[in-house]
C-alpha positions in Angstrom: -24.9 -11.7 -7.8 -21.9 -10.3 -5.9 -21.9 -10.7 -2.2 -22.5 -7.6 -0.1 -19.2 -6.1 1.0 -18.5 -5.6 4.6 -18.6 -2.0 6.0 -15.4 -0.1 6.3 -13.8 -0.4 9.7 -14.2 2.6 12.1 -11.4 5.1 12.4 -9.8 7.4 14.8 -6.7 9.6 15.1 -3.6 8.0 16.5 -0.9 10.5 16.7 -0.7 12.4 13.4 -2.6 9.9 11.2 -6.1 8.5 10.9 -6.3 4.8 11.5 -9.1 2.2 10.9 -8.9 -0.8 13.2 -10.6 -4.1 13.5 -10.6 -4.2 17.3 -9.2 -2.9 20.5 -5.6 -4.1 19.8 -5.6 -7.4 21.8 -3.3 -10.2 20.6 -1.0 -10.0 17.6 -1.1 -6.8 15.6 -1.0 -6.0 11.9 -0.4 -2.6 10.2 -1.5 -2.0 6.6 -0.1 0.7 4.3 -1.9 1.8 1.1 -0.5 3.0 -2.2 -0.6 6.3 -4.1 -4.1 7.8 -4.4 -5.3 5.1 -2.0 -6.5 5.1 1.6 -7.0 2.8 4.6 -10.2 1.5 3.0 -8.1 -0.3 0.4 -7.5 -2.9 3.1 -11.1 -3.3 4.4 -11.8 -6.7 3.0 -8.4 -8.3 3.7 -8.6 -7.0 7.3 -12.0 -8.7 7.6 -10.5 -12.0 6.4 -7.7 -11.7 8.9 -9.6 -10.3 11.9 -9.6 -13.7 13.7 -5.8 -13.9 13.2 -4.6 -10.4 14.0 -5.9 -7.1 15.1 -5.6 -4.9 12.0 -4.7 -1.2 11.8 -4.8 0.5 8.4 -3.6 4.1 8.3 -4.3 6.9 5.9 -0.9 8.1 5.0 -0.2 11.8 5.8 -2.4 13.9 3.5 -4.4 10.9 2.3 -7.9 9.7 3.4 -8.9 11.4 6.6 -5.3 12.1 7.7 -4.3 15.8 7.7 -1.4 17.1 5.7 2.0 16.6 7.5 3.0 19.6 9.5 6.4 19.6 7.7 5.0 19.1 4.2 7.2 15.9 3.8 5.6 13.5 1.4 8.7 11.5 0.7 8.9 7.7 1.2 11.1 8.4 4.3 8.5 10.9 5.6 5.7 8.4 5.2 7.9 5.7 6.7 8.2 7.8 9.8 4.4 8.0 10.1 4.1 4.2 9.8 6.9 3.8 12.4 5.2 6.1 14.8 2.0 4.0 14.5 3.9 0.8 15.0 5.6 2.2 18.1 2.0 2.7 19.4 0.8 -0.8 18.4 3.9 -2.6 19.3 5.7 -5.1 17.0 3.3 -6.0 14.2 2.9 -7.9 10.9 3.4 -5.2 8.3 1.5 -5.1 4.9 2.1 -2.7 2.0 0.7 -2.3 -1.5 2.4 -0.4 -4.3 3.8 2.9 -2.8 2.9 1.4 0.6 5.1 -1.6 -0.2 8.1 0.7 -0.8 7.3 2.5 2.5 7.0 -0.9 4.3 10.4 -2.0 3.0 12.0 1.1 4.4 10.3 0.6 7.8 11.3 -3.1 7.9 14.9 -2.4 7.0 15.2 0.5 9.5 13.2 -0.9 12.4 13.4 -4.7 12.4 12.4 -4.7 16.1 8.9 -3.5 15.0 8.2 -5.9 12.1 7.3 -9.5 12.8 6.6 -10.3 9.2 6.3 -8.4 5.9 3.7 -8.9 3.2 4.1 -6.9 0.0 1.4 -6.7 -2.6 2.9 -5.4 -5.9 5.4 -3.2 -4.1 6.6 -0.2 -6.1 10.3 -0.9 -6.0 12.7 0.8 -8.5 12.4 -0.4 -12.0 14.5 0.9 -14.9 11.8 -0.1 -17.4 8.6 1.3 -15.8 5.3 0.6 -17.3 2.7 3.1 -18.7 1.2 3.9 -15.3 4.5 4.8 -13.6 5.5 7.0 -16.6 2.3 9.0 -16.1 3.1 9.3 -12.4 6.6 10.6 -13.3 5.1 13.2 -15.6 2.8 14.4 -12.9 5.8 14.7 -10.6 7.6 17.2 -12.8 7.6 20.7 -11.2 4.9 23.0 -12.6 3.7 20.3 -15.0 2.5 18.2 -12.0 0.5 21.1 -10.6 -1.0 21.8 -14.0 -2.0 18.1 -14.4 -3.7 18.1 -11.0 -5.6 21.3 -11.8 -6.9 19.8 -15.1 -7.8 16.4 -13.5 -9.9 18.2 -10.9 -12.2 19.3 -13.8 -12.9 15.7 -14.8 -16.0 14.2 -13.1 -15.2 12.0 -10.1 -17.0 9.0 -11.7 -14.7 9.2 -14.8 -11.5 9.4 -12.8 -12.5 6.5 -10.5 -13.5 4.3 -13.5 -10.2 5.1 -15.2 -8.3 4.3 -12.0 -10.1 1.0 -11.5 -9.4 0.0 -15.1 -5.8 0.6 -14.4 -5.3 -1.2 -11.1 -7.8 -4.1 -11.3 -7.4 -7.0 -13.7 -11.1 -6.9 -14.4 -12.8 -3.6 -13.4 -16.2 -5.2 -13.9 -15.7 -7.2 -10.8 -15.6 -4.2 -8.5 -18.7 -4.2 -6.4 -21.1 -1.3 -7.1 -21.0 -0.3 -3.4 -17.2 -0.2 -3.4 -17.3 1.9 -6.6 -19.8 4.3 -5.0 -17.6 4.5 -1.9 -14.6 5.4 -4.0 -16.5 8.1 -6.0 -17.9 9.7 -2.8 -14.4 9.7 -1.2 -12.9 11.4 -4.2 -15.5 14.1 -4.2 -14.8 14.7 -0.5 -11.1 14.9 -1.2 -11.6 17.3 -4.1 -12.8 19.9 -1.5 -9.6 19.5 0.7 -7.0 22.3 0.1 -4.1 19.8 0.6 -5.4 17.0 -1.7 -3.5 18.0 -4.8 -0.3 18.8 -2.9 -0.5 15.4 -1.1 -0.9 13.5 -4.4 1.9 15.4 -6.2 4.2 15.3 -3.2 3.8 11.5 -2.8 4.3 10.9 -6.6 7.5 12.9 -6.4 8.5 10.9 -3.4 8.3 7.5 -5.1 9.9 8.8 -8.4 12.8 10.1 -6.3 13.3 6.5 -5.0 13.7 5.2 -8.5 16.9 7.3 -8.8 18.3 6.9 -5.3 21.8 5.5 -5.1 23.9 4.1 -2.3 22.7 2.4 0.9 19.4 4.2 0.8 18.4 2.5 -2.5 15.2 0.5 -1.8 16.7 -2.7 -3.3 19.6 -2.4 -0.9 17.1 -1.8 1.9 15.2 -4.9 0.8 18.4 -7.0 1.1 18.6 -5.9 4.7 15.1 -6.9 5.8 15.3 -9.6 8.5 11.6 -10.3 8.8 10.1 -13.3 6.8 8.6 -11.8 3.7 5.7 -12.6 1.4 5.6 -11.1 -2.1 2.1 -11.2 -3.8 2.0 -10.2 -7.4 -0.8 -10.2 -10.0 0.2 -11.4 -13.5 -2.2 -8.7 -14.9 -0.5 -5.9 -13.0 -0.3 -2.8 -15.3 1.8 -0.7 -13.0 4.5 -2.9 -11.6 6.1 -5.4 -14.1 5.9 -9.0 -13.0 9.6 -9.3 -13.6 10.1 -7.2 -10.5 8.5 -10.0 -8.5 11.3 -12.3 -9.6 13.9 -9.7 -8.6 12.3 -9.3 -5.2 12.4 -13.1 -4.8 16.2 -12.9 -5.4 16.7 -9.9 -3.1 14.8 -10.4 0.2 16.7 -12.8 2.5 13.7 -14.9 3.7 11.0 -14.7 1.0 8.1 -16.6 -0.6 6.7 -15.4 -3.9 3.0 -15.9 -4.9 2.0 -15.1 -8.5 -1.8 -14.7 -9.0 -2.8 -15.4 -12.6 -6.0 -13.4 -12.5 -5.1 -10.5 -10.3 -3.9 -7.0 -11.2 -2.2 -4.4 -9.0 -4.4 -4.6 -5.9 -4.7 -8.3 -5.2 -5.8 -7.6 -1.6 -8.9 -5.9 -3.0 -9.5 -8.2 -6.0 -9.1 -11.6 -4.1 -8.8 -10.9 -0.4 -9.5 -14.5 0.6 -6.5 -15.8 -1.4 -4.2 -13.1 -0.1 -5.4 -13.8 3.4 -4.7 -17.5 3.2 -1.1 -16.7 2.1 -0.7 -14.1 4.8 -2.1 -16.4 7.5 0.4 -19.0 6.5 3.2 -16.5 6.9 2.0 -15.4 10.2 1.7 -19.0 11.4 5.3 -19.7 10.4 6.4 -16.5 12.2 4.8 -17.7 15.4 6.8 -20.9 15.1 10.0 -18.9 15.4 10.8 -17.1 12.2 12.1 -20.3 10.6 13.3 -19.9 7.0 10.4 -19.9 4.6 9.7 -22.9 2.3 9.5 -21.8 -1.3 
């Protein structure tokens, strides 16, 4: 039998976003950023594993989870990065975690505000790839003007259970390993979001935001931003990732100045949900090294 999962952490509004935290904010802090169509609850289990190491704060990005739509309607990576930066100005310097779209956002924050980022842990970050996989191609199609809105309207007619099962099959290496309670949580959350007037706009806007990053040139390109990151960096990538090619992990290893790469042979796109104990062990090692003075990481 699967072990009973821990309850999701309680949440509250901090500034313009909803944040779930493991405590009152004493000691070292950590901030967790979810991916497209995700929420703060994607980090529940990893935050539980790390609660004795850091005080964790997982935000719902603007328009996602329990966070309201941004007042300016900005769902770009830069817009989301501003929301993360505002939270980190509240928490103080923190260890920053990001998955998928959240990884891209975290890179932009770490490059732009090195004073706020003590270490950087990226789980399958969605950095630009000229050979995107099937999942990103679907996201790009949904980001096309008019077509994106049509796709969103059609998807809303599909039962929540069917949509969640399809999503789990895409992002987990083995969807059968999802705990039934976590599956039920996800279905209930999707039904709740279906009733929100900004849900479709948030999804389409965020999809367009990450697609735009794939075509960005110049100093603002995310790979150039990655090369500027000063914080010690950990890249965690599942070999069964169907959204981000494992080859991108190798490119990330060559790009970030201080980096360690961990490839998980049985994980998919959301390793922090699939095997939180393993990811926590690697993150704890990074945090420990950071406490010793940001020494260059051993490979």
